[in-house]
C-alpha positions as a Python dict, from the first residue, in 0.01 Angstrom:
ca = {
    (1, 'X'): (0, 0, 0),
    (2, 'X'): (-362, 98, -93),
    (3, 'X'): (-483, 441, 10),
    (4, 'X'): (-834, 536, 124),
    (5, 'X'): (-1002, 848, -1),
    (6, 'X'): (-1141, 1013, 319),
    (7, 'X'): (-1274, 1364, 300),
    (8, 'X'): (-1105, 1457, -50),
    (9, 'X'): (-774, 1339, 100),
    (10, 'X'): (-584, 1010, 27),
    (11, 'X'): (-484, 860, 353),
    (12, 'X'): (-336, 488, 420),
    (13, 'X'): (-500, 218, 584),
    (14, 'X'): (-256, 287, 922),
    (15, 'X'): (-386, 668, 933),
    (16, 'X'): (-727, 560, 896),
    (17, 'X'): (-713, 292, 1202),
    (18, 'X'): (-540, 569, 1399),
    (19, 'X'): (-822, 794, 1298),
    (20, 'X'): (-1074, 538, 1415),
    (21, 'X'): (-880, 511, 1755),
    (22, 'X'): (-886, 894, 1813),
    (23, 'X'): (-1270, 938, 1738),
    (24, 'X'): (-1342, 639, 1974),
    (25, 'X'): (-1125, 791, 2234),
    (26, 'X'): (-1261, 1140, 2175),
    (27, 'X'): (-922, 1300, 2078),
    (28, 'X'): (-1092, 1401, 1728),
    (29, 'X'): (-1450, 1515, 1684),
    (30, 'X'): (-1661, 1396, 1386),
    (31, 'X'): (-1741, 1749, 1258),
    (32, 'X'): (-1946, 1600, 950),
    (33, 'X'): (-1915, 1808, 655),
    (34, 'X'): (-2236, 1915, 421),
    (35, 'X'): (-2221, 1588, 201),
    (36, 'X'): (-2159, 1345, 512),
    (37, 'X'): (-2457, 1528, 699),
    (38, 'X'): (-2677, 1433, 399),
    (39, 'X'): (-2565, 1088, 367),
    (40, 'X'): (-2592, 1043, 775),
    (41, 'X'): (-2944, 1171, 775),
    (42, 'X'): (-3045, 924, 490),
    (43, 'X'): (-2908, 647, 682),
    (44, 'X'): (-3093, 765, 1006),
    (45, 'X'): (-3402, 787, 796),
    (46, 'X'): (-3369, 449, 608),
    (47, 'X'): (-3267, 233, 888),
    (48, 'X'): (-3475, 429, 1162),
    (49, 'X'): (-3153, 440, 1376),
    (50, 'X'): (-3203, 727, 1608),
    (51, 'X'): (-2934, 593, 1830),
    (52, 'X'): (-2657, 622, 1556),
    (53, 'X'): (-2429, 905, 1648),
    (54, 'X'): (-2230, 1097, 1421),
    (55, 'X'): (-1907, 963, 1576),
    (56, 'X'): (-2057, 606, 1524),
    (57, 'X'): (-2155, 684, 1152),
    (58, 'X'): (-1780, 817, 1080),
    (59, 'X'): (-1624, 512, 1240),
    (60, 'X'): (-1836, 260, 1052),
    (61, 'X'): (-1760, 448, 728),
    (62, 'X'): (-1404, 441, 790),
    (63, 'X'): (-1408, 68, 887),
    (64, 'X'): (-1609, -27, 561),
    (65, 'X'): (-1360, 177, 366),
    (66, 'X'): (-1041, -16, 528),
    (67, 'X'): (-1250, -343, 465),
    (68, 'X'): (-1281, -246, 84),
    (69, 'X'): (-925, -160, 85),
    (70, 'X'): (-795, -476, 218),
    (71, 'X'): (-1019, -682, -6),
    (72, 'X'): (-885, -492, -315),
    (73, 'X'): (-539, -564, -203),
    (74, 'X'): (-614, -941, -167),
    (75, 'X'): (-767, -940, -506),
    (76, 'X'): (-464, -754, -662),
    (77, 'X'): (-223, -989, -495),
    (78, 'X'): (-373, -1297, -610),
    (79, 'X'): (-443, -1188, -970),
    (80, 'X'): (-65, -1070, -973),
    (81, 'X'): (51, -1389, -841),
    (82, 'X'): (-222, -1629, -946),
    (83, 'X'): (-392, -1862, -733),
    (84, 'X'): (-113, -2091, -692),
    (85, 'X'): (-164, -2438, -544),
    (86, 'X'): (-104, -2489, -177),
    (87, 'X'): (-298, -2778, -140),
    (88, 'X'): (-569, -2935, -372),
    (89, 'X'): (-801, -3232, -417),
    (90, 'X'): (-1049, -3351, -694),
    (91, 'X'): (-1384, -3396, -560),
    (92, 'X'): (-1670, -3516, -743),
    (93, 'X'): (-2042, -3503, -625),
    (94, 'X'): (-2384, -3363, -682),
    (95, 'X'): (-2227, -3016, -778),
    (96, 'X'): (-2014, -3190, -1050),
    (97, 'X'): (-1627, -3286, -1056),
    (98, 'X'): (-1408, -2978, -964),
    (99, 'X'): (-1073, -2913, -813),
    (100, 'X'): (-1082, -2770, -454),
    (101, 'X'): (-767, -2558, -383),
    (102, 'X'): (-653, -2352, -73),
    (103, 'X'): (-467, -2044, -216),
    (104, 'X'): (-93, -2046, -115),
    (105, 'X'): (-109, -1661, -101),
    (106, 'X'): (-423, -1552, 51),
    (107, 'X'): (-530, -1867, 220),
    (108, 'X'): (-867, -1849, 42),
    (109, 'X'): (-1051, -2172, -59),
    (110, 'X'): (-1186, -2184, -408),
    (111, 'X'): (-1294, -2430, -687),
    (112, 'X'): (-1238, -2453, -1049),
    (113, 'X'): (-1319, -2678, -1337),
    (114, 'X'): (-1070, -2949, -1424),
    (115, 'X'): (-816, -2885, -1692),
    (116, 'X'): (-812, -3122, -1982),
    (117, 'X'): (-489, -3306, -1850),
    (118, 'X'): (-669, -3339, -1507),
    (119, 'X'): (-980, -3495, -1682),
    (120, 'X'): (-742, -3757, -1863),
    (121, 'X'): (-601, -3819, -1529),
    (122, 'X'): (-928, -3854, -1331),
    (123, 'X'): (-1094, -4056, -1590),
    (124, 'X'): (-795, -4320, -1600),
    (125, 'X'): (-791, -4330, -1233),
    (126, 'X'): (-1156, -4374, -1219),
    (127, 'X'): (-1174, -4654, -1474),
    (128, 'X'): (-855, -4850, -1377),
    (129, 'X'): (-982, -5194, -1232),
    (130, 'X'): (-842, -5262, -867),
    (131, 'X'): (-657, -5596, -825),
    (132, 'X'): (-652, -5729, -452),
}
């Protein structure tokens, strides 16, 4: 499981989500350290967001780190296993001829160029006369 660096400690996603719940319910107070205070003040100044509390800032920071960790896990998983075909089809249009695939592992839709063998089959299919 991917860990998240938070306040100099490595915590897992479950601990981070639990911390978000505790922050929202008021069981834990933000108590920003010096570095976090600097970033918080820069964000307030940059976005002119006077309504953003320290608690909301910390919750947003944790949520963004969780999202990055989840995305990283998804990328590692797909690279490790490769984007195996769940379902695919060849499409040709204004953007060119491509293979459109739905990844069987992560559910992500992606497209890729045709392989040499796919080009040969596609060309043969498109140039074969139809007999009715």
